[in-house]
C-alpha positions as CSV (number, residue, x, y, z in Angstrom):
1,A,-7.4,16.5,-10.3
2,D,-4.7,19.0,-9.7
3,A,-2.7,20.4,-12.5
4,P,0.3,18.0,-12.5
5,L,-2.0,14.9,-12.3
6,A,-4.4,16.3,-14.8
7,N,-1.4,16.9,-17.2
8,L,-0.1,13.4,-16.6
9,I,-3.6,11.9,-17.4
10,D,-3.9,14.0,-20.6
11,E,-0.6,12.6,-21.6
12,L,-1.6,9.0,-20.8
13,A,-5.0,9.3,-22.4
14,G,-3.4,10.6,-25.7
15,G,-0.9,7.8,-26.0
16,N,-1.4,4.1,-26.9
17,H,-0.4,2.7,-23.6
18,G,-1.0,-0.9,-22.8
19,L,0.2,-0.9,-19.2
20,I,0.7,1.6,-16.6
21,M,2.4,0.8,-13.4
22,C,2.6,2.8,-10.2
23,M,5.4,1.7,-8.0
24,G,7.5,3.1,-5.1
25,K,8.1,2.4,-1.4
26,G,5.4,2.1,1.1
27,G,3.3,5.0,2.2
28,V,4.0,7.3,-0.8
29,G,0.6,7.2,-2.4
30,K,0.7,4.6,-5.1
31,T,-2.8,3.2,-4.5
32,T,-4.2,6.7,-4.4
33,I,-2.4,7.8,-7.6
34,A,-3.3,4.5,-9.5
35,A,-7.1,4.8,-8.5
36,A,-7.0,8.5,-9.6
37,I,-5.5,7.6,-12.9
38,A,-7.7,4.6,-13.5
39,V,-10.9,6.6,-12.7
40,A,-9.9,9.5,-14.8
41,L,-9.1,7.4,-17.8
42,A,-12.3,5.4,-17.4
43,E,-14.3,8.6,-17.4
44,R,-12.7,9.5,-20.7
45,G,-14.0,6.4,-22.2
46,H,-10.9,4.1,-21.9
47,S,-11.3,0.5,-20.9
48,V,-9.3,0.2,-17.7
49,H,-8.2,-2.9,-15.6
50,L,-6.8,-1.8,-12.2
51,T,-5.0,-4.5,-10.2
52,T,-3.7,-4.1,-6.7
53,T,-1.4,-6.3,-4.7
54,D,-2.3,-4.3,-1.5
55,P,-3.4,-6.8,1.1
56,A,-6.0,-4.5,2.5
57,G,-7.8,-4.6,-0.8
58,N,-9.3,-1.2,-0.3
59,L,-9.4,-0.5,-4.2
60,T,-11.4,-3.7,-4.8
61,D,-13.8,-2.7,-2.1
62,M,-14.2,0.9,-3.1
63,L,-14.3,0.7,-7.0
64,Y,-15.6,-2.6,-7.9
65,G,-18.7,-2.1,-10.1
66,T,-18.6,1.6,-9.9
67,M,-18.1,2.2,-13.7
68,E,-18.8,0.0,-16.6
69,N,-15.3,0.3,-18.2
70,L,-13.4,0.2,-14.9
71,H,-12.5,-3.4,-13.9
72,V,-10.8,-4.0,-10.6
73,S,-9.0,-7.0,-9.3
74,S,-6.6,-8.0,-6.5
75,I,-3.5,-10.3,-6.5
76,D,-2.2,-11.9,-3.4
77,P,1.5,-11.6,-4.0
78,V,2.4,-14.5,-1.6
79,A,-0.1,-16.9,-3.3
80,A,1.2,-15.7,-6.7
81,T,4.8,-16.3,-5.8
82,Q,4.0,-19.8,-4.4
83,A,2.1,-20.7,-7.6
84,Y,5.0,-19.5,-9.8
85,R,7.5,-21.8,-8.0
């Protein structure tokens, strides 16, 4: 990881965070950053659950089952909104 990302991961790994959310407008790299953070924290021994709302589901396909302590799931935002109503 490059220095700014490595510094962020160091900070996150040292804290007692229960939830980390990567948000922003479309096309800014949210999925890439979320995956990088999740993998780096899992490599450091943290138990990580990475959830995506990306309809393409690329994270689930790429990372599912790759690390014992990295769990990946996908949420369909339309279905979740309908279930909530």
